[in-house]
N, C-alpha and C positions, 0 to 999 in steps of 0.2 A: 316572297319566293317562290321558285323555281320548281315547278312539278316535283322532276326528281326529289328535291331535299323534304317536298311534302308528303308524297307515301312515303320512303324511304324511312324517317323517322330513326329511330334508335335503332333502326336497326343496320343503318345505313354501313358499318364496321363490322360484320356477322361476315363470319367466313359461310364463303357456299362450297362448298365442300367438305366431307365428311365420312367416315369406314375405312380403314385400311382394309389396302387388298391382300389379299391370298398372295403366298410367293408363288411363282411360276413351281417350282420344286417341292412344295407342300399340295399344290393344285395336284400333279402328278400322281402324286402319292393316296390322294384321294380317291382317285378316279376321273376327277376333271384333266379338262385339255389345258393346257397349262394358256392357250391361243384366247383363253376365256378372260382371262387376268390382262386383257390387253384391250378391253371393250371401252374404255374410252378415249382410249389413242384411236381407234377401228371411227367412233362416233364425231370425232372433230374433223378426223380425214373427209367425210362422206358428210358429214355437214358441212363444209368448204366445197367438196365438189359440186352441189345440190343447188348453193348460192353463188357458182358459176355460171351453174351452167341455167337460171332464173333471176339470172345477172342485177345481182345481189351479191356483199361478201359479209362475211362470218365479223361480228360488229366488234374490235378492236379488245372492249374490257371483256367480253365474253372470251376469246382467242387468251386473250390472257390468265383468266381464271381453268380452262379448258390447261395448258399447259402446267400451272400448277400441282394440278391435279395430276396430272402427270407423270411428271420430276419428282413430286413428294410422295408417288405409289398410295395416291388417293381417290375413292371416284367421288363424284358432285352428285352433289345430294339437293345442292338446288341453281337455279339458270335465273336470273335476275335480266331481264332486260328493258333500255329505258333509250335504246336509238330508234330511228324512224328505220326499222324493216321491212315495214310493207307486210301482205300479205304474201308474200312472196320469201323473203323470213322465215316468217312461221310455216311456211311450207316445207323449204329446206327443214326445217331443223322438227317437224313434228312425221315427217318423211324418214328424218334417219335414226331419230329414236324410234320411228316405228320398223327399218328397216333391222338396225342393229339390234333390240328388244332389249334394250333398254331399262334396265331393275332397278336400279339404284337411285332415281330422284324420288323427292319427298312435296319440292316445289316447284313450281312453274309460274314466272310474274311477266306480264307485259306493263309496263307503261308506258303508255303513250307513244305506242309507238306505227299505233298506222295500219293494224292488221289487219280490222274488219272484219266484216264476217265469212269471209273468205278463208282467212288468219285461222279463225275459229275455229273452223271446218277441219283444217289438218290434222290441229294441234290436238280435238277432239278424235283422230281417227284413232292417232297412239294411246290414247285415255283409255279409251274402249278398250282399250287390252292390259292396258296397266292396273298393277294392283297395287305401286307403293306411293301415287305423288295421292298427298293429299289437300296440298294447299294449291289453289287458281285463283290468278289474278289478275284482269285485263281490264287496268286503267284506264280509260278516256281514248279508249279507240276507237272509237267510232262503232261502234258495234249495234244493231240493232237490231229487231225480233228476232229474224231469221238468223240469226250469232243464237240466240234465246234458245230459241230452237232444237238448235243442235246439241247446246247444251243438255235440254230440260229430258232431251232422245237417250242423253249419255248419262243420267243423275237417274234413269227407271232405277223402280226398284231389281226387276229381270238382269241387271248389266252389272249389280253387287258391284258398285264402283265406291273406293275408299276415300275418296274425295269429302272432306270435313269443314272444309273455309271453303267459298266462294269470295269472290268479290269481284263489283263489277260495276264501283264509283265511275261518274262522270260517260257515261254513254245512253245516248237516245234510244235505250229501247222501248219506252212507253208503257202501257198501261196492255198492250199486245204481247209487249216479251215477257209481263210477267205472267202473262196466258199460257207461253207456249214453254216458262219455265216450270208452271204449276203440275204441266204433264209430265212429269218428272218426281218432282219435286213431292207434290202433294199425296205422293205412296215411298218415299225418299227413310229412309231409319239413320242413315250418316251424317248427312249434314247436318252442323254446329253450327253453324255462323252464317250466314247469308246478308252480304251487305249492299246493297242498293240505294247509295246515296246518290243524288241530284241525277238520274234518269229518267226526270219527267215524267215520268206515273203522274194519274191525275187519278179522282177518285173513283172509274172502274177496272182500276185497280187494285181495290181492296178485294174484292170479289175471288180473286186467284190468290191475293195473298193470304184473306182466311182460309184458307183449304189447304195450304203450304204447313199454316199453324196450327193445326188441327188436328193433323193425323197420328191417328190413335198412339200409333213408333215414331214417331216423328223422337229424334234426340234435339231438334233446335233447340240455341242457349240464347242467339245473339240474332236479332233483324234487325237491321241499320235502315233509315228508312230518311237521313234526314236530306232537305233540301230536296223534298217534290211535291206535287199538287195534293196531295189526298186529300185535305178540308179536314172540314166538319165531319162531311158525312164518312169518307176514309176512314181517319180514325177514328172515329164511334164503331164503327163495324169492325174491326180492326183491337177494338178494345172487345169487343166479345169472344173474338178467338184469343187472346190474351186470360179470358176466363175459362177456359176449357182448354187450353197447351199444357201439357203436361210436364215438362221441362224446360221453360222457358226462363230466363235468369236477364235480360238485359233488351229493352226494344227503344231505338231514336225516334221519336217522331216531330223533332228538333226540324223548323225553317218551312212547315209543310201550309204555310198558310192557314192555319188553323184564326178566325175569327169567334171572341168569345167573352162573353160575363160573366164574371163566375158566380157568383153569389146565388144566379140563375135559371142559369144557363144550361139546356137540355145533354150536351158534353161536359160538362161538369158535374153532373147527377151521371151519368154514364162512369167518368171521370172516378165520383165518391162509390158507387158499388162495383168497379173491378179493382179497383187499389183496398175495397172493405170486404173481399171476397173470400173464406176461409181457402178455397180450392186455389189460388191467386199465385203463385209463388214467384212472381217475377219484381225484385227489386230495385233495376234499377230502370229507372221514367227519365225520357228529358225529352219537355213541353218547350223549350228554350226558340228563341223566336219566334216564337207566333205571337198574335194580338189576343194576348190573354185583358181582362179589363176589369177592373172593381166595380162596381157600381154606385156604393157608396165607398167616400172614403171616411177611415176609421185608421185611431194608433194605433201601431205595432202593439202596445201594451192593451189598451183594450180588444184588443183582436184575439192574443194569447188568454187573456181574462174569461172574456168569454167564448169562445174556441167552439163552436159546434164541428158536427164531421165533415159538415161542408164547406165550415170558413178551414176545416185542418188540410182540406184539399185546397183551399183560396194558396192559405199559404203554402205550401209546398211551391206550388206552383211558381209564384210571385219571387221568393226567395230561390229556387233555383232559378228562374227567368233573370234574376238580380246577377248572381253571378257566375250568369254567363253574359 
């Protein structure tokens, strides 16, 4: 499956625009300048000029969406880019958005575009002054801890960013990158979804993630960490955070190189303590594609008939593993 298909999923056919523009005549009547209604057209023009200056071009699909919006009298609310635009393309777009002061976007997605850390820097320059963008996805763009540093500054409490969804899947941010994100997210009340799947995070990354998750005013509902290298130590630390978190509903620990004997392993006991806690409100766990093993082979019927609380955790994890 191509990366475009993998990331777009059911949203492939979603319209990227929304929100009718006010007619120029009506704008004059309400005291607004008629020229303000031409912001999408001006944005496309400036974006194109900046692309030329930087030796790149506006992707054909993006230009097509701009033109559709202009012809139909609509504002762009989403920008989905999956072409190899590099940091130059991100800079051209970010600078144009910043100069036009475009306040209609709610979503910005760069999927496998090669924008790297510099590209993140220029988009963040726009996002620092923007108050409408709620979803930011930089998927598979070779972003490192430096890019996370820019995002961490953006997501500080004093910036008051409206971003509620941040996805950085398939970037080598490492645990150092998580620490940079935590500089902002450890006191961020707005973010609801943090997706760091396949980001090469090792057990050291668990501590900054812990700080992000336990913030008393945190609005986080989902933390997605599939395909990292948290191992037993990292997962155990985050299970402690789950018991403290106030709004967390879903956590994905799938494929994190966890190895555990379910009946008497320390991590299994920590899992039991977490899921049994009255304070824990998390309902969605994913431990699939980890190495959970039964010490003694027992039949499913026997397990259900003589099920202890610890066996309950064993059964749930095993059933989850088989389902996946």
